[in-house]
N, C-alpha and C positions, 0 to 999 in steps of 0.2 A: 225682705224684698231688696234686690240689688239696685244700686243707683243707675239712673239712665246713662247711656253711653254719651260722652262728650269728647269729640276729637277736635283738633285744630290744625290749620296750616299757617305757618309763620315765616313768610319769605322776607328777605331784606330787599328793599326797593332800590337796588343799585344798577338795574338793567332791565332785561325782559324776563318773562316767565320761562325759565330754563325747562327743557323737556324732562329733566330729572325731577325738578320741583313739581312739574305738572303731574308726574306719576305719583309723587308723594301726596299731593293734594287729592288725587283720584282715590288712592288707597284709604285715606282718612274719610273722604266723602262716602265711599262705598261701605266702609265699616259702620259709620254712623247711620247712614240712610237705611241700611239693611236691618238695623236694630231699633228703628224708631227714635234714634238719638239726635244730637245736635252736631253740626259741623260749623266750627267757628273760624274766623279769619283774623289774624293778628299781623300787622305790618311792623316788622322789627326795624324801626327807623331811627335807632339811637345814634348811628353813625351819620351825623348831620352833614359831614363833608361830602359823603357819597350818596346819601339818600335824596332822591328827587321826586317831586310830584308826578313828573312824566313817567318815571319808572313805576311808581305806584299804580298809575292809570294803566300802564301796559300790563301789569300783573292782573288787575281787575278785568281788563278786556280779555286776556288770555283765558282766565277762569270762566268768564261768561261765555266765550266761544265754545269752550269744552263742555258747557252745560253743568258746571259744578257750582250750584247755588249754595250760598252760605247763610247761616242764621244770624239775624241781627246786623248791626253796623260793624264794619271792620274796626278793630281796635288799634290805636297807635301806641306802640311801646314807649316812645319818647314822651307822650303826654302823661304817662303814669310814673314819671321819675320820682315824684314826691312820695308816692306809695312805696316804691322800691327802697328809697332811703329810710322810710319809716321802719321797715322790717330790719334793716341793718342796725338802726339805733335801738330797736327792741332787743335784738340779740346782744348788743353791747351792754344794755342795761341788765340783762339776765346773766351776764358773765359768760356767754357762749361765743362772744367775739371780743376783740380788744383793739385798742389804738396802737398802731405801729408807727414809730417816728423814724425808722431807718430810712436813710436817704438812698437814692439810686446808686450813688457812688459806693456806699457801704455794702449794698447788696451785691454789686459787681465785684467788689474786693473779696467778699465772702465766697463767692462762686469761684473766683480765680484761685484762691487759697485752697479750696476744697478740691478743685481740679488738679492742682499741683500736688496735693497730698493723696491723690487717688481715692478721694471720698465722694459721697453723693453731693451733687451741686444743688439739691433741693434746699431752698432757703429756710432756715430756722430763725425766726425773729427773736432777738433778746428781750423784746417787750411783751412776749406772750404772758408771762406771769409777774411782770414788774408791778411794784407798788405804785398806784396812781399818784401818790405823793411825789414820786420821782419824775413824773411826766414833765417834759420841758414845754415852754410856750413856743411851739413850732408846728409846722404843717404835719399832718398824720393821715394815714389811711386806716380804714377799719378792716381787720382781717377776721375770718371765722376761725374758731379753734377746731382744727381737724382732729379726729381720733388718731392717737399715736401708736396704738397696737391693735392686733386683731386684723380683720379683713372686711372689706365691703363686697357684698355679692349682688351683682346686677342680675335680677331674674328676668331674662329677656325672652319674649315669646318667639323670636326668630333665631337668635344666636344661642339660646340656652343660658345656663348660669355662667356668668363671667365673674371671676374672683380677682379683686385687686387688693394687694396688701396695703393696709393703711399707712405704713411707714413710707409709702411711695406717694402719698398725698401731702401737698403743702397746705399751709394756712392761707387759703385763697383770699385775695382781696375782694371785699364786698363793695366798699365805697372808696373812690379815689380821693386824693388829697383836696381836690376842688369840690368834693361833696357829690360828685356824679356817680351813679351806680354802674357796676360792671354788667356786661351781658349775662353772665352766668346767674347773677342774682335776679336780674329782670325777668329772665325766662321762667325761673321757678315761681316767683311771686305771681307773674301773669297767669301761668298755668294753674296755680292753686286758686287764684281769685276767679278765674273763668270756669272753674269746676271741671277741668280737663281730667278725664278718667283714663285715657289711653294716649300715650305719646308715640305716634308712628312717624318715624323720620329716618334719614339716611344713616348708615352705619358709621359715617365719619363723625357722628356725634356720640358714639358708644362710650368713649372714655369720659366725655362730659357728664354722663349719667352718674358716675361715681362721685364726682365733685358736687353735682346738683343734689344728690341724695344727702349730703352733709347738711344742706340748708333745710330740706324737708324734715330730717331727723331733729335738727336743732329747734325748729318751729313746732314740732309735734304734728306735722301735717301728714295726711295719707300720701304714700308714694304712688304715682300712676302706674299703670301697666306699661312696661317698655316694649317696644317692637322696633328694632333697628334694622332697616332693610338695606341689602347690598346696593351699591351704586350701579348705574348703567354704564356699560363699556361699549366701545365701537366694535365693528366687525373684526378688528385686529386684536381684540382682547385688552386694549388700553383704555384708560378713562375717557369717556366721551368728550370730545373737544371739537373746535371749529373745523379741524382738518377732516372730520368725519361727515361734515355737512351742516345742515341747519340745526341750530340749538334752541331757538325760541319757539314756543308754541304757536305764536302768531305767524311764523314763517310757514308752518305746515298748513295753516288756513289759506295763506296766499298761494301756496303750491296746489291748492285745490283738493285737499283731503277732507272728507266729511267728518264732523265732530264725533259721530257715533263710531266710525271706523277707528278714529284716533283713540277714543276711550277704550274700545275693545282691545286695540293693540297694546296700549300702555298697561292695561290690566294684566295682559299676558306676559309683560316684561317682568319676570321675577315671581309671578304668582300663577298657579295652575289649578284647574278643577278637572281632575282626570285627564282625558285626552281632548277635552273640548277646546276648540280654537275660536270658532265663531259663536258669539252669544249676544243676547240683547241686554239692554240696561237692566231690565227687570230680573233677568237671570243672574247678572253680575251682582246686583244688590242682594239677591237671595243666597248666592253661593259664596260670596267673598268672606274669607276668614283668615286669621293670622297664621293658622297651621299650614295653609297652602303656599306661604311665602318661602322661597328657597334661600339657602345661605350663600349661594354663589352669585357673582355678578351676572346680570342679564346682558345679552349682546343685542344692540340695536341693528335691525335688519330691514332695510327699506323695501325689499321685495315682499316680505311678510306683511308690512304695513299696506302696501299696494293691493295685495291679495285680499286682505280683510276689508279694506276700503271699498273695493269692488263689490264684495258681498253685501256690504251695508247699503251701497247705492242701489243695488238690485232689489233689496228688501224694503227700501224706504217708501213712504207714502209720496205720491206724485206732487201734491201741493206743498208738502214740507220740503221736498227736494228742490222745488222751484224757489222757495224762500231762501234756502241755504245757498243755492247757486247764485242768487242775486246778491247775497251777503258776500260771497266769495269774490264776485266781480268788483264790488265796492272796496273790499279789503285789499285786493291786488291792483287797484287803481285803473281798472278797465271801464270802458263806457257801460252805462246801465242799459238794460234791455228796454225797448219800448213796450208798453202794455200789450200791444197786439203780438209782439214777438214772444213775450213771456207766456201769453195765453197759448200761442201755437206750440211753444216748447213743452208746456204742461200736457197738452193734448198728445204730443208725440212721445212723452216720457216712456210709455209702455214698450216702445221698440228701441229706445236709446239706452236705458239704464242697465240692461242685462250684462253687458261686457265692458262697461266703462269703469276703470279703476280710479279715476279722479275726475274732477269737474272739467279740466281742460280737455280730457278725452271725450267726455260727454258732449261738450260744446262743439268739438270737432265733428262728432257724429251727427250733431244737430244742424250742421252747416246748411243742409238742404232746406230746412224750414226757417232759418234765420236770415238767409240771404235773399236778394231780389234779382230779378232779371235785369240785364242779361247775365247769365252765369259764366263766370270765367274759370275754366278748369285749371287745376294745378298741373304740374309737369307730368305726373304719372297718369292722371285722368286724361290729359290731352292726347296721350299716345293711343288711347282706346277710340279716339274720334278721327280715324283716318278716312280716306275717301270712300272705302267700301262700307265702313260703319255708318257714315253719314247717309249713304244711299239706302242702307237697311232702315235707318230711322225715318227717312223720307217715305218709304213704302209702308212702314208700320203706322205712321200717324193717322192716315185716313181710316184704317181698320179700327183704331181705338175710338174714333169719333162716334161710332155707332155702338160701341160696347156698353153694356150695363156696368155702372161704376161700383161693382162689388168685388170682393177679393176672389171669389170663385170664378166669376165671369172674366175678370182680368187675367187670372192664371190660365183659364181655358183659351182665351184669345191669343195670349202670347205664346203658349205652347203650340197652338195650332199654326200660328204664323211661322214659328221655328221649324216645325215639322214640314210645312209646305216648302220651305227653303232647304230641306234636307239636312238640318242641323238640330242642335239641342238648345234649350232655353239658356243654358249656361253661357253660350257664345254671345247671346244678346245682352247678358247682364252687365258686362263691362261698359259698353257704349251707353246703355241706359243709365247706369250710375253716373257716368261722366256728364251726360246730358241733364239729368235731374239735379245733381248735387255739385258737379264739378270736382268730385272726389272719387277715389277708387275704393275707399273703405266707408261704407254707409250702412244704414239699416236695409232691410230687404227692399227690393225694387217695388214690390206690391204695397208695403207699408208707406213708402214715400208717395206713391201715386195716390193712395187713398187719403193721405194727410194733405197733400197739395191740392187735391181735387181735380176734376176733369179739365177745366179751363186752363189752370196753371200748368198742369202736366203737359197738355198738348202744345201749349205755347213754348215750353222749354224744349220739347222734342223738335218743334219746328225751327227754333233758333239753332239748335245743334245740327239739324239736317242741312242748313245752309253752310256752304264752305266759306267761312269768314276769312280764311287765309288766301282765297283765290283773288 
């Protein structure tokens, strides 16, 4: 029976949750969750100068917003430094690593001489096979004994087999002279101890795999399945950077994209399942596999994100949408909705969510139900309330007072009114939108009237019929 799948996401807490890191986390989450496995979180906080608690919290919040739940407590790499050092000393005791007393000046001189002689600048330590009796009483690093002939083959599920000649690998430092472990050692020890079966990460780590495999082999540990995924590029084909727009996951929450839309979009950045563009979380977990990941960098396209976000808003449960919209308001520093407003918003969701591509668009469409009298029309809506239109609204109001407040009867009353005036209902729609919402883009006039109710609708029409500019 094969071992349960265990994946991990291992960010450095030096900033926010980068959108590329969010996709890496998503791929690991989908792969594990779709196979009944575990998704673990490790904070690679060994760089104490740059790692901050605030950055760690930002990463946790970003993952939580995206709905990427992890198993167990997040692991601190820094807290495991003694365990990393223990492995280095074990390799030293077994003769698979050695003490190197070469100073930085000696290493620099070696490289300068090699460069001048047209030779490889890969440092070859004179201490690799030295008799311990010759060791001086001086600071030293611990280096692994790298294989010196043959080749290392990285069997990668995305990139295919990648071969690196062993004479291109140096005797990597495992422990610095102050006894602290290097990142390469820490990653391997942590992945082994956490039981990680699949390492899914950016292809900028591909070359690291060959060096990390030296440690796996020296310790006799099983090598995980490698899957190095291409990085995300901007629309111009260059590595995604600030010039392309927002980089942090939390920025997309503040911009008002739903988490489900973001998950769907990030999953499609570099992975595909046939021609499917829109899919649910359940489908993504079922379909996701390493074979569907492409070798070429994916390009970030804000229009595609907007399109998918709109589809997810339209498909969402109304109550869940209300909750996420309230979270968006809090994240973006906007005033919270009053309970009555939120209740009204949820009631109106059926006619708001179909064409909204983001929460700001949805809230703009909901303006009619969130605002209070007197309605102040925006510039475009105000143009629909000229003297003629106000007169029409003044005539219409008494006729609606006796109408039954159902969709069919309201449609019949308004169409009859338009016909009696020798026009079509479409000509009434603009002034009605302006009167009821103060906007020119709204849900249907009938949906607004039904949601507002008879009393509020008639009051707004009466307000608009008065020529306030006179």
